[in-house]
N, C-alpha and C positions, 0 to 999 in steps of 0.2 A: 474922945472915945480913946478907953488905955489903950497901951499895947501899941508897937509900933506897927507900919503897914505890912511889914514881912511877917511878924509874929500874927496878925491878924488872919493874913492870906494860909499861913501855914496850919493855924487853926482849924479853917474852915476846910481844908484837902483833908485833915484827921478826919474831921467829923464826917467828910464822903466817904473816905474809905472804909471807917468801922461801922458807919451805920445805912449807909442808903445802899452798897453792892456795886456792881459792875458799871451800872449805868450813869452814875454819878461820881467816877472814881478819881477825876482830874478836872481841873479849871482848864478855861481856854488857853491855848497855846502849852498845853504839858502833855506829855505822852500819857498812853492809855494805864491802868494800874497793871501792877505783875503780881501774881502769886510767888509765894516764898521760893518755889523750886525756878523762878527765873522765866516761867511762860506769860504770856501776854495773857490776861484774863478778858475774857469778851465783853464788849461794853453795852451790850444791848441786852434788854430785859428778858427774862424767860417768854416764851410765847405763851401769850394769853395774859401777861402780867404788865402791872404796872413801873414805874421806873424804881421804886423800891421792891420789886418781886412780890407785890401784893395783887391778888386777882383783879385784872381791869373788868370784866365783865362782859357781856354780850357786845357791846359795840367793839371793843378793841380786840377781841379774839375769835370766837366762834363766827361771830357777824361776818369779818373777811374772809373766813375760810368759804363760808357758805357761799359768799358773793361770788368768790375765784372757781366756785363748782359750778354755778351758773355762768358765769362766763365763758367757761372751758364748754360747756354745752352749746353757747352762743357761736363760739368759734368752729367746734365742730362741726356743726350743723351749716356754716358758712363753709369750710372746707368741703363738705362732701356736694353741697350744690357747685360751688365753682370748678371744683374737677371733673363731674357729669357734663354741666355748660361749656367747658373748655375742650372738651373731646366732642360735643356735638357742633362747637361753633369752627373749630379747626375744619372737621370734615365737610361742614356745609360750606365753610368760604373756599376750601380747594375745589369743592364740586363745583361751587356756584363761579369763581373766579370772583368774589366780591372783596374787595379791600375792607369797607366798613366791617364786614363780618369777621375778617382776619385780624382787624383792629380789635376787634371784642374779644378774640381767641386769646391773643395776647395778654388783654386786660387780665381775662379769668384765670389765665396762668399763671401771671403777676401774683392775684389775689390769693390762689392757691398756695404758691411759695409763701406769701406773705401770714397766712393762719399757720403754717408751721413756726414759723417764727415766733407768733404768739404765744402757741402752746408752749413753747422753749420760755417764754417771758413766764408765762405763769407757773410753770414748774421749778424754775431756776431762782425767780425773785424772793420764794418763801422760804429758802434754804435757811437753817439759822445760823447767827455771828458764831465765828472761829476765831483763832488767833491771828491766821491773816488777812481776817477782814473782819474786825471786831465792831463796824458799826453794819453788817449785816449786808445780806445782796439785793437790798430793794432797788437799787438802781439798774440792776439786770432788765425790770420789767423797761426802762426806758431805752437802753440800750438796742433792744430786739424791736421794740415798736421805730426807733431810728432806721434799723434794717430792713423794717418792712416799707417805710416810707423811700428808701431807696430803690428797692424792688418796683415799687409802683412807677417811680420816675424811670429808671432803665428800662424794664422790660414792658410798660404798659406803655407811658406816654411817648418815650424814643421811638419806639416799634411804630405806633398809631400814625405817628407824625409821618416815618419812613414810607408807610403803605398807602397815605394820602398823597403824599407827593409822587411817589411811584404810578399812583393811578392817574394824575394828572399829566404825565410825562408821557404814559405808552397809550393811553385811551383805553382802558379794559372794557370789554364787551361782555353782556351775559345774555344766554338763553332765556326764554319764558319759565321752563323748566329750571333754573337756577335759580330765578327770582321768587319763584314758588318754594324750593325748600331753603332758602335763606329766610324769607319772611317765616317760614313754620319754626325754623331753629330760634330765629330771634322772640318768637312768639312764646316758644317754650322759656328761651332763658329769663323773661321778663316776668313771667311767672314764677320762677324758682328763684330769679334774685329778690321779687318782691316780698317772698314766703321768709325767705331769711333776714330782709333788712325789717318785717315786721316782728320777727325774732329778736332781734337784737332791739328795737323800739320798746317791746315787752319788758325784756330786762333794764333798760333805762329807766322804765314806769317804776318796776319794782323796788329800785334802789332810790326812789324819791324823786326823779325825773330831773328835768333841768341842768346845769352846768356841773353841777357836783355830782350827778351820776355819772360824768364824761368825765372824771377826773381820772380813771382808770386808761392808760392807753391802750390797754388792749381792748376794751369794749370801745373805746373813743375810736380807734381803727377801724374795727368791724363795722361799724355804723358808718364811716366816712366811706369805707370801700363798698358797704351793700348800696348805698344812697347814690353813689358815683358809678356803680352800674347799672342800677335801673335807669339813670339818667341817662349813661351810655349807650345802651340798648335801644333807648325810644331814638338818641339820634340816628342810630344805626337802621333802625324800623324806617325814619323818616326818610334819611337820604337814599336807600335803598329803594321804597317806594316812589320817590321822585326820578330816581334812574329810571326806573321801569316805564312811569308815566311819560318821560321827557326823551329818553332814550340818549342823553346827557350824562356822562359818567364824573361830571364836576359836582353834583350834588353828593354821588356818595363819597367822592374825595374831600369835601368839605364835611362832610360827618366824620369822616378818619381824624381830621385834622382836629374839629372842635374836640373830639373825643380825647385826641393825645392831648391838647391844650388843657382840659377838664382835669386829665391824671395829673400832668405837672403841677397844677394848682392844689391839688390834694395833696400831692407828696409833700410840695413846699410847706405847706400848713403843717400837716404833720410832724415833719422832720424840724421845723423850728420848734415847736411845742418839745420834742423829745430832746433838742439838742439845750434847751435853756433848763430840763430837768436834770440832764447828764453834767452840767459844768457848775449846779450848785445852785438851783433857783431859791429864794427866799418866800417863805409862807406869805400869804396874801396880806395888804396892809392892816384888813380889819382884824385879823386873828394877831398879826402882831402887837397892833394896839389893844386887843384886849389882853396881852400877857403883861406888855407895857404897863396896863393901868392896874393889873392883880398884882404886879411889883412893887408899884408905887404906892399900892394900898396897905400894905404891909409897916406896921409900927416900927419897926426897927430899922426900914430903911430910910436914907434922909434922901436919896435922890439915884435913878437911875442915869449911870454915865453913858452906858452904850446897851444895844441890844440886837443879837444875832440870829438869824433863825435860818436853817435851810432844809429843805425836805430831802430826807435821807430814800424814802420810798414812797409806797401808794398809802400806807399808814404810819409811816414812821418820819420823826423830825429832831432836828437837833436845835436846842434852844441854850446861847450860850449869852448872860449878861454881867455886867460890870456894874458895880452896885458901890455906893458909901455909903454906911451904915451910921446910925446917929451916935453921937459921941457917948463917951461912959460904960461901954461894955466892955467885959475881960474876955480873956481868948475862950475861956469854956463857953461862954453865954455866945460867942460868936460861933462855937460848933452846933449849938442848941437851934440858932435863929436859921442857919444854912441848911439843916436837916430839913428843919418843918417848913420854911420857904418852897424847898425845893418839892418836898411831899405834895403841897398844897397845890403847885403848877401841875405836877402829873396828875392828879385827881381831876382837877379841873380841864385840863387838855390831854386824854389819853395818848394822842398821836405823839405827843413829846417824851417820846422814851429817853431820849438824850437829854441830861438839864446839867449846866455848868455855870456854877457862881464864880466870880472873880470879885473879891472884896478890896476894895481900895479906897485910900483917904486923897485920892488927887483932887485937884478942882477941876468944874465939869469942863471948862474950857480947853484944859492941859488934855482931859481924855476925847474929845471930841476932835484935837488936832493930832491924835496919834494915827502912827499908820493902817490899825485895825479898822478905827474908825471912818479914817479918811478914804480906803480904798488902797491906800500906795503900799508896795511891796508884797502884792498877794492880799491883803487885808479884806475884809467882808465890805 
């Protein structure tokens, strides 16, 4: 291959700056491209466009905006249901002196606050890229989902555990009228939570169903909250009914402890997913394999030395590849190849709106042993 390694890398970067625009302005390890006046140029492609500024079409633009609108309606439905239910449960729990009902009231309060977090996630994550955040604000979605998980753990799980232990220690008793009021409140709550869950599941089906529809952390959190709420209300109903039938508060206290354990588990799962995405989760292996296969299929690429991917948002992904080109290409030809390959990747993988190519002629063994390839010194 003609030209030194540094010449080829310079040529590739020149092609990126002049032809592909901000989304491809630099190779891995380089700073974002800058405008002549010294300001950082946003690296994210325009809304609704692919990596080269060309229209993406429905899957990458209006479709995601429409999905966000439907998710917002789902979150608002869940918020309204949880606010009404929280007030009813709290009033019924105080009047009846029911630990299970008070635990469920705490659960609904936590869910209501979490819906506010999710609404913030939907609004803030769609902000366009700017000079301070050249890769956009897509990870806001994961941050607010993490806060929602913390809210479920602290306000729901911990308070439910407290109510259960307190009931076992004090041996709370209820009047018959208290049982009736509590059971009525829980019945209404079960109906409202069930309707909210049906709305969330309806949206999951509209977005294709399965795990792919639940990749949105906001929708995933609503489904988890509503499903947990239905199960929690059922546990509270069973505990209160057994308390009324046997006169043993241990049944209702056990229901409160079970609700707490359920909330802690759900919070852990949601928090773990949000954490993985916040610290830089790679694309799934199947998608990475398809990207690598398309790179290897290019006639000008001799080998793919390294491939790194990272989710930048719900429908945004960074792709960085270190490739060795076939011998005999001059610097101008390297420019054309770099531009064509990145445009091809952007069209095939619409979510890949940040694509970087690093042209190298290092041996494959040396590339695999580099800090970036092995994960040392902050490498991927």
